[in-house]
N, C-alpha and C positions, 0 to 999 in steps of 0.2 A: 923072398915069397911068404915067409911066414909074417911079415911086417904087412903086407897087404892084406891077407887073411883077417888080421887084428882089426884093420881099419875098416874093413866090410862089416864084420861084425859088430864093431861100434856104431856105425850107420843103421844097420838093422835094429838094434836095440833103442836108437834114438827114434826110430820110425814107431816103433811099438810104444815108446813111452809117450809120444805125441799123440798117437791114436788114443792111448787109455785115458790122457789128459783131456781129449776131446770127448770121448764117451762118458767120462765123468762129468762133463759140463752140462749134457743133456740130462733132464730130470724125467722122472718116470711118467709123468702126464704127456709129455711131448711124444716120447716114445709110443704111449697107448693112442694118440691122436693120429700118427702115423701109420700105424698099424690098423687101425679102424678104417682110414680113407682107402687104404689099400685093399679093404674087405668089402668097401661098398661095392654093389653091384653097379655096372655102366649100362645104360639102356642102349639094346641094339635095335629095336623096332617098335611101330606103334601100328597097332591094328582096330580101325573101326569096326564097332560090332552092329548087326542088324541093319542099320541104314545102307541104302545104297545110293541114295539121291535125298535132298530136303527141299521141300517148298514151303515158305514161312511168308505169313502175311507181314507187310512193313511195320515196325514197331512192336512185334511180338516175338518172344524167346523160343527156340527150341534146344533140346538135350541131346548130345552123342554121348554112347557109351562107348569106350575104347580100351583096349588092353596094352600096358606096356610091357614087352620082354627085355629081360627076364624079370620076374616078380621081384618085390622088395624095393623098387625104384619108387621115390617118393614123388607125387606130381603135385605142383601147386599153381596158383594163377600167376606167380613170378616167373615159372620156368616154362609154361606151356604159352604158345604164340599161335596165333592162325596166319597162314601164308596163302593170300588169295591171288590166284593166277587167272588171266585170260577173263578178266573182269569187262562185261560189256551192260551198258546202261540203255533201255530204251524210255524214251519220254512222251509223254502225252502229245507234244506238240513237236513237228520237225526241230532237231537240234542243231543250233547255231553255234553253239558254245557249251562245253560241259558245265554243270553246275555243281559237279564234285569235284574234290579235290585229284589232280594228276597222281596217277600211283606210278612210284620209281619202280625201275626194273633193275636198279643198279646192286641192291642188296640180295641177298638170299631169300630174306623174308619181306614179301610186300603187303604190307596191312592194308585194310580197305575201311574206308569211313563207314561202309554199310553193315559191317560187323564187329562185334565187340564181345570177349569173354567176360562173363559178370560172375563165375563161380566154377570151382573145381571141387568135387568131394568123391571119397570112394564109392564104388558101387556095393549094394547089399543085396543078398538074399531076400525072400519072402519073409525070413525071420529076424531079418535086421542085421545078421552077420555080415561083415565086411569080406567081400570077396577079394582074395589077394590078387594083386596084380591089375585088377579092374577098377576104371574110374568111370565118372560121369561129369562132362564139362557142358555149362549152360553158356549159350552164345546169344545175344541180343542183336536184333535186327534194326537198324535205324537209318535216318536219311531224311533231307528235307526235299519236298516237291513231290509231284504226282509221276512214279516211275516204276519200272520193273528193272531188275538187277539180275544177271546170271554170271555165275562164278564157279572156277574151280578151288575147292577149299581143300588145305592139307593142314593136318596139325602138326606142329613142330615142337619139339621138346628142347630145351638148351640144358646143358650140364658141363661139367668141369671135371676132368681126370685128376688122378693122384699128383700127376705132374704139374697142374695148374693150366693145362691146355682146355680152350673152351670147345665144345662141338654142340652139333645139333643133329636129332633124329627125326625123319619126317614119317608121316603115315602115308599110305595110298591116296590117291584123289578122290574127293567126293563131291560129285556135282551139286550146287546149292543155287536157289533162285530166291529172290525177294519178289513178291507180287504185289501189287497196290492193295489197299483196304477196300471195302465194301463202297465207302463212300467217294472214293476216287475212282473206282473201277466200272461203276455203273451209273447210269443217269436215267432220271425217272420222266417218262414221258405221258401225258394225260388231256384229255379235254377238260374244258372248264364247264361244260354242260351237257348231259346226256339225256334223251328220251326216257321216262320211266318204263314205258313199255314198248317192246318190239311190236314189228308188224303182225306177229302171231299172237299177241296179247300177253305174251311172258313177261315177267318182269326182267328187266335189262340190266345186267352186271356193269358195274364201273368198272373201266379198265384201266390197269396201271401198268404201262411198259416199262420193262427193265432193259433198255439199252446198253450194251457194252462199248468201252471204249477202245481206240486203237492206239498202239504206241510203236515208235520209230526210233531205230538206233541210229547212229552217225554214219553206218554205211547204207542206210536205205531200207533195211531189213524190218519188217513188221511183225508186231505180236498183238494178238487180241486178247482181252482179257477174257477169262474162261468163267461163264456163268455157273458152271458146277461148283464154282468155288463158294457160291452161295448155299448154306446148307439149311437155312432155317428163315420163314417169314411168319411175322404174326401182326394182329392189328388190334386197335381200341376203338370201340364204337357200340353203341347199343342198337343202330339200326340197320348194322350191315354186318355180314360175316365173310372171313376171307376165305378164298379158295386160292391156294397157291400150288397145286398139282401141275399146272401148266408151266411154271416159271423155268425149269431145266430145259424142257422140250419146246416150248414156244416162246420162251421169253417175255411172259406177262403174268401177272395176278389178278384177280377179280375179286372185287368186293359185291357181293350179292344182297341186295335189299330183301330185309325179311318181310315177308308175305303178312298184310294186314298190321303192319306197325304203323302208330299214330302218326307219324312224320308224313307219311304219304297219304293219309286220309282227305285233308284238305286239297291235295293235288287232284286226288283221284275224282274227288265230288266238285270240282271246277269252281272251289271257292279261293284259290291262288293260282298265280300263273307259273310259279316255280317255288320250288322248295329246296333249302340248303342245309349242308352239315358239314362236319369234318370227320375224318377217320384218320388216327395216326398209325401208319405203316412202319415196320421196321423189317429190314432185312439183315441177317446177320451171316458173316462169313466164317470158314472153318478156324479161322483165328480169333473169333469172338468180337471183332469189329463190326460195327453198324454204320448202317445208312438209313435214316429216319425222315418220314415226312408227314406232315400234318395235311394230307390231301383234303382240297376243298372240293366237296362233291354238291353238285347243283342238277336237279333234275326238272323237267318240263314235262308237260303232256305231249301227247302224239300228234294232237289236232290242237293247233296254234290259230286262233282268229285274230286277225289285224283290220281294226275298223279305222277310217278317218276321213272327216268332214273336211270337204275343200271347197273354196270358195269358188264360185262358178266364174266371177271374173278373171281370177289367176288361171283357170282351166282354159279360159277362151283366149287369154292373152299370149299363152303360150301353145296355142293349138298347131301351130304351123312350125313349131321349132321341134327338130328331130333329137335333139340332145335333151329336151326336157324331161325331167323323171320326178315321181313323187317318192321322196325319200321317206321309206319306213321304218328306217334302223332303230329310231328310239322306240317305237312300239315293239319292235322284236327285241330289243335289249330287255324289255320287261320280263320276258320268258327266259332270259338268260343267253340270248342270241346276241351276244356282244361282238365287237369288231376284232377283239383279242380272243375269243373263245376257244380258237385252234391254235395259239401261239405256242403252248407247251408240246404240241405234236410235231414230230419230223416228218412224218409220212400223214398226208391229210387230203385224200382224193374226196371229192364232192362231185355230185350229180343232181340235176335238177330236171324234172319233168314238168311243163307248165301248161294248162289248160284255161285258156282265156276266154271271156263271156264278153259279149256285147249286147248291151241293153240301152236303150232310149238316147241312141247318138252318143254314147259313151261306153268305150271299153278298154281294158288293159291287153296289149297283144305281148307285151315281154317283161320279163323278169330277170333282174342282175341281182347276183349273190356275191360277187367278187369286186372287192374294193383295190385300194392301193395296197401293194405289198402283201397280196393275198387276204388281206383282212375280210371280215364279213360285212356285207352290208345288205341291205334290202330295199330293193329299188324298182317301183313300178312304170312302165312307160306307157303312158295313156294314148288312146287312139279316139280323136274327135273329129270325125270328117264333117261336121257343121256346127256352127255356132250354137252353143247351147243358150237356150232362152228362158228355162225354169229349173229350177231345184229337182234333185232326183234321190230316190232311194234305193240301195243295192239290195235285195231281199239275200237271206243266208244261202237260199237254194241257187241263188245267181253268183256266186261268190267265184273270183277269181281262184284257182288252185295250183299251187305250187308243190310238187312232192319232191322233198329236199332230203338228201342223203349226206351224212358225213362218216365216211369209214375209215379205217386204219388197219394196219397190218402188223405183226411182228417185224424186228429189225430184218432178219434174214428169210423173211417170209415172201411167197411169190405175189407179186402185185396184179398177176392176171389169174391167180386162183381164188375165186370167192370163198372157197371151203377155209381160207386163211384170215378171212376179213372179219372185224368184230365192227358191227354197225353202231356207232356211237349215238348218231342222230338220224332218225328214219320217221319223217313226221311228212305231216300235211298241213301246208300253210295256207289258209282260206283268207284272201284279202277282199274285203267290202269297202267301197269308196262311195261315199255320199256327197251329192253337190248341193251346196247351201247358197241363198241368195246373199 
């Protein structure tokens, strides 16, 4: 019995000696590192402050203020990640195949090609003092193409505990969306010519429509660009002033001619058939991106006089041809009434009220203003009951008169409500045909 007790005592002493030798092998620095590691606080949660959702223009950055609990945890770009879930992309055209990288759901963190962390810094109060436990992360939006993206964003922090085991802690969800730039979301629509004066004799504002684009996701859901994203409009040009109070409610801006400006004098006095200028118009969205146009502006008088000398031989040769017309499009173009004058409009109703006159065996009984692909033409159909035997002159008082109107209305305006119309061209076209030998 005594012998066994001596053996156990010897083994216990040997263990103590071994432990002492092992402890002696550890230096003071290693002990300190282990103790410091145990003292480091482990993050238990992330709380996003202030923001409940984020809408950002593509290509711009936004910041999130967040708190890490408990305080004292160091946050860097290296240990903070973005987790984007339920990502849904809307494209300008019906999607056939996504232009963006497929997002894997296999891992806990799903990085998105549309969002990227570009900076992490401590939050500070108004005096510049660091707020313990509060941080600011800067996130840049990005992506190629004209699109909108909606996602659920989580901030995820990576850390390793004292035992060397990696962990992640996540914030609650934050809905985020990327919207197109002003240049991508808005389309400018306008006429290439307008009458300088209205039917009431007032200066006619030059209208620039701001149509918005529609986007569609893979499941067929649609989203329309919100015109309220545009926060400012401005223009450059001496002869016009910009009125953009109608932008949000009616989706157009107006460039108003300055009364008495020298640019309009020659037109008002009948010395010119048209006057042209340009005005740069810029609209800016809440992200600071712009859409800019050098808007071509052409004004013509409200009364347009078209004169044409026609050989009697040609008129007699086509007297019985019901398809024969006198094409006056070239003369109309001198006033800015060109074939493509409405080509930049998507809504372009026209109306014409014609009053023909018959003098000395010659008259015009019909006017056509609609050409191929809805282009503008000016064609007069003559009426010649008997062969012309001598030349003739049509006096100004005997002119055939066509009252021509080109109007448009905002994108979501009522096409039957005249109160929503803008009369771009409201004119009297006077046609005088002379017969020459």
